[in-house]
N, C-alpha and C positions, 0 to 999 in steps of 0.2 A: 580787226581788219581779215577779211576774206582769206582762205587759202587759195595758193594758187591751183590750177585745176589743167595746165596745159603741158604736153609731153612733146619733147622735141622732134622734128621731122628726121630720120634716118636715110642719110644718101652716102653712096658709094660711088666716090669720083675716078677711083685708081684701085689697082691690084693692092690687097691687103689695107685699104685706105676707108675708114667710115668717118662719115661728117654729121654730127649733131647741130640739126638748127633750130634755134627758137630767137626770132628776131622781136624779142619784146620791145616797144617803142617807148615804156615806162623810165628807161633807165637813159641817164647822159651820157654815158659813155659804152662803147661796145667792147665785148672782149672776144677774145679767140685763143684758144689752146688748143698746142699739139703735143700729145703724149707719143712719144716713139718707143717701143718697148722691144728689148732685146732680152736673150738669156742672160742671166748670173754668170756669163762665162768669163775665159782669160782676158778676153777684151774689154771687161769692164772698167780698167783702171785707163785704158786710154780713150775711152768715152767719156771718163770722168773729167780728164785734163783736157780734154777736146772741147768741150763746155766751155771752159774757161777760154783757153786760147782764142776760140772763135769770136768771142763777144771783143775781141780788144781791135779788130779792124777787117775790114773788107777790101777787094780791089779797089773800088772807088771812094771808101772811107776810109783808110788806111790807119785811123789810131782811135781809141776811144772816146776821146774829145770831139773828134768829126763826128761820131755815132751820137753823143749827146747832143748836140748842136744840132743835129739834124731831128732829133726826135721834138727838141723843145721847137723847130720851126713848124713842126706838124701838131702844134698846138698842144703840146705837153703829152704826144704819145708816148707809150711804153713798149718795150722790147727786152725781154729777159730770157735766157738760155741757163738751164743747169741739169744735172744727172743725181739720180738717188736711186735707191732700192724701191720696188713696189710690189708687195708679194714674192711671188718667185722669178720675177724677171727686174731687168736694169732698163731705167725708165730715164730717156733725156726729154726733156719738156720746155716748150717753147711756150712764152706767154706773151698776148699782144695785148696792148688796150689803146682807145682812141675817142676822141668827141664825136659824138654823131653829128650827122649833115646838119641838121635843122638849127644846131648852137654854131655855126660858122658861117664866115662870110660868103655871101653866092658865087657859086662854081669853085670854089676852094675843095680840093681834091685829096684827102688825107689818106683814105682806106688803100686803095692803089698803090700810094708812095710808100704808104707802111709794110703792104705786103712785098713790095719789091725788095725793101730795104731788110725784111728778115728771112726772105730767101737767099738775098746775097752772104747773110752770114754762113748759111752751111754750103751752098752750092760755090760760093767765088769769095775764099778765105784770103787774107793777106799772104802775099807768099814771102818766102826770104830771099836775102841774094844769091846769085850765082846758081840758080834752078831749087834751092832749097824750098822743102813743101813748105815750112813754115819760117817766120822771122826767128832767128834764133834769141836775140834779145827777150823778144816775146815768150815764148817758150820757157826760157828759163826761169823768169819772173814769175810765171804762173804756177812752175812746176813748185818753185819755193813757197810761194802761198801758200801751195796745198800741202806741202809736207809740214807747214808750220802748222795749219790749222788741223793735221792730223796727230801730230806731237802734243799740241796743247789742249786735246780734247778731254783730256782727264782734268783738266782743271774746272770744267762742269760737270761737277761729281753726280749730279742727277742724271745727266743724258748719257754720261760714261759707264754708269752703273745698268740703265736699261738697254745700252747697246750690249753690254756684256751677259746680262740675263739672257737676252734674246739669242745671243751666238750659242750659250750652253742650253738653252731649253731646245733648241732648233738646230742641234747639232745635227751633221749629217743632210740636212734639208738645205736648198737654196735660200730660203728665209733667213736662215741664221748666218748669213756669208755678208762680209764688209762690202759697200757699194764699190768703194775706190780699191778693192783688194788688199794692196799692203802697202808700207813705205817703200820696201824693196820694189813693187812692180811699179808704183809713180816713179821712183828715181832712175829706173832702167829704162825708160819709154825714150824714142826717137823719134822725130819731126816725121819720119816713114811710116811709125806705128801710128801715129794721129792722123796721117792720110790715109791709111788702110783702114782706121776704124770709122773717118767719114764716109768712105766710100759703100762700106760695109752694111752702116746705120741706115744710108739714104736707101740702098736697094733693099735691107732685109729686114728693117723694122717694122712691126706692126704699128699702125698710126692710127689716133683716135682724135678726131677733132672736135671742137664744140664751139659753135659762135652764138653768143647772147647778146643783146640789146640793138642798138639802133645799127643796124649793118646790112650791107648787101650781099646776103648768104648766094646769090648765083654768083657773086664775083670771087667769093671766096671757093666755091666748086670748083668754078674756071681754072682758078690758081691751083689749087689741087691738082685736077686734072693735068694739066700743062707741066706741072712739076713732076709729078709721079706715073704720068700716064704711060710710061713705057716701061714700067717696073717687071720683071717675071714674077712668076708663083714665088710667094716668101715662105722662108720655112716655118713649120710647126712651133707656136710657143709652147713652154714649158708649162705642165700640168702642176697646180697648187698640190702640195702634198698636205695629206691628213694622216696625223697619226693618233690612234688609241693609248692611253697613258698606261704604264705598268705600275710598278712600285714608285711613290712620289720619293723624287730626288732633292735632295740640296746641296746648294752649293752656298759656299763663303769665300769672300776675297778680301783683302786689305790695303789702304791705302791711306796716307796721313790725311784726316779731314776730323772732324768733330761730330756730325750728324750722318747717321747709318743710312743707307737706303736700301730699303726692303722691296721685293717683287716676288709676287705670286703667281704663279700662270696654270690654267685651265684652258683644257682644252675641250670642243664639242664637236658631235656630228651637225652636218649641214641641214638645216630644217627642210621640210618639203612645200611649206605653203607661205605666203606673204603674211599670214596671220601669226604664224610661229615664227617667223622672223622679226615681227613686232612686239611680241610676246620677250624673244628674248632680249630684245634692248630694253622693254621695261625692266627686267628683273637685273637686267645689270645696272640701271641706273636706281631701282631702289635699293640695291646692295651696297652701290658707292659711285653715284652718278655727281654728286657734288653735297654741299651742305645739307642737303634734304637726306642723304643716304645713309643707311644705317651703320656704316662702318666709320663716316664722320662721327655721326651722333654718339655712337656706344665708344669706337677705340679712341676717339682723341676726346672728345665734349666729355663722357661720363668717366673713362678710365684714364684719360691723360699718357695715354701709350704711344701718341703719334703726334709729330706736330701738323699732319696733313694727311689724309690715305683717300684715295680715290679708285675707283673700278673703271676699266676702259674695254669696249668690245672691238675686237679685230675680227669683224664678221665673214669676211671671205677668207681669212685664215683659219677660221674653226679656233680662234682663243678669246679667252679672255683674261684679262690679267689686272692685278692689284698692286698699284704702287703706293709708297709712303716714306716720310722721313721718320727716323726713329732714333732712340738712345738704342746702341748694339745690345746692351743688357737686356732689353727689353725684346727682344727677339721672338723667343719660345710663347711668350705673350702673346706679343700680336699675332703670331702663325696661328697659334689657337683660337683666336677669338676670331679672326677672319672664317678659319673653319667652321666655327659655332656660327657664326650669322648664317653663313651660306645655308649651314645644315637647316636651321631653324626656317629661313626661307623657304627650303625645299621641301621641308616637310610638314609646315603650319602655313605658307604661304605669306602675301603681305596684308598689312592692313588697309582699310578703307582710305585712311588719310595718306600713308605711304602711297599708293595709288594714285591720288590725285596731286600730291606733291611732285611726284615723278611727269604725270601728266603734264603739268604746268610746264616744267623745265623742255618737254618735248617739243610740245605745241608752240610753246615761245620761238623756238629757233627754226620751225616748221613756218609761222608766220614771217619771221625775218628776211626769209627769201625772198619775198617781194621787195626788200628795201636794198638789195645788191644783186647786181649782174655777177660777179666773180663768187660769189656764194652759191649763187644759182646753178651757174655753169659747174662749180666742184659736185652740187647735189645729184646733178643728172650724168654725170660722168662716172659715180660712185654707182647709182642704179645702173647704168647702162654694163658695166664691167661684170655687177653681182647678176645680171640677166633677169632685174625685177621690174624696172620700168614704171614705178607709182609716181602718180602725181603728189605733191605735198597735201592736197584735199584727200585723195583716196588713203594715204597713211594716218591723216588725223582722223578720220572717219573710223579707221580700224583700230587705231589704239584706243579710242573712247569707249568701243565696245567689248575690248579686253575682259574676260573677268580674274577674279583672284586665282581659280585653278588653273587657269591657262599659263598663268605667270610663275606659280610653283612650277608646273611642269616644265616650263621653259629653264627655270633654274636647276632643275633635276639633270639637265644636259651638260652641266659644268662638271669634268672629271679633274682631279688634281693631278698635275703632271711635275711642277718643279717650285721651289722655293729658293731664292736669291738673295743673300745680304753680302752689300759691300760696307765693311765695316772699318772705323779708326784702326789705324796699327796699334800695335799691343805697346807702343810706348807712349801713346797718348792716353791711352784708357786709365782714369781715375782710379785710385786706389783707395 
């Protein structure tokens, strides 16, 4: 299968709004994503809860059931809204999907009706009795659900360990903040707080949209102009914080559990060229991108020191992280072996076999973009935010041209910063 060579058209329909257009006819369903970015400020708790409350009803569809039925009437359209952290920003994301016109009965108009429903969620929420900004029962139900999820997150030891690792590695940086702020912040929110957050979001968020698949992009542009065309200049967005590591920091915490969770964090300076970007990704893959990676083959298969071990590149933040499930007593051996494998890659470079295995992994993912509108949309959003704008075909060509020395040079960019272990409580450690 050939690699895609298309790049989205960029339009600017309103102040602080960018629209990426890629109306690919090969897909059955159209995808539209709106990413609304704000600083990770004191309003993030309200925006997190707001996203849950808004999806429970509008002034014309005052219940979740009515919204669901309307989406079903629109031939199985979907509409979701959620909030999370993205780099140094707090992001509220709306995702829409619908069947393309050629698969519908003649004269059926799904896209304009879905766009109207989506705007209604943010513009015309269901109000409460006696002039209240939101229905009290709905607000309290969603608050309780949010607090329950926050309290139960420790039950997923792997995700919780990653959360705590990033909090401590990136302490003092927005990237280390929790997207919901805290239990106390969620608990203290009022309906008026949520309404202020909604108005602030609509006026001041940096909005990036992408439309992919069988959709009318002119209609999307008109919809955005009508919705946001009267906005004033938006505030500047926070800059990504990059730090140079000092001495290696080691953190340990304990919880009742059986398998320890290990994380090793490295920082790197941003590369200057597209080719250097690709070399970084390939270096990370060769180190620990899957079963083909050194860490999996050596730490897990040869030395049986981990249940699973993988490396991940957080390229826009300048982080490379290694995560593993291990026996707590093997912590020092795992830490030292990670350091040894990276040092060998930096000094001696990869073998030809390692390069080929990593290439297959990367190229397969690039080919698969042609099969999924959602994955293609996410790919081009990441490229846009990183300022790279590479087509899948361009990336595939560049990857296949990389030399072992370039990959070793990229690996030398990784500088050790922090190691974290979430270990079983002492009372569970076998004697």
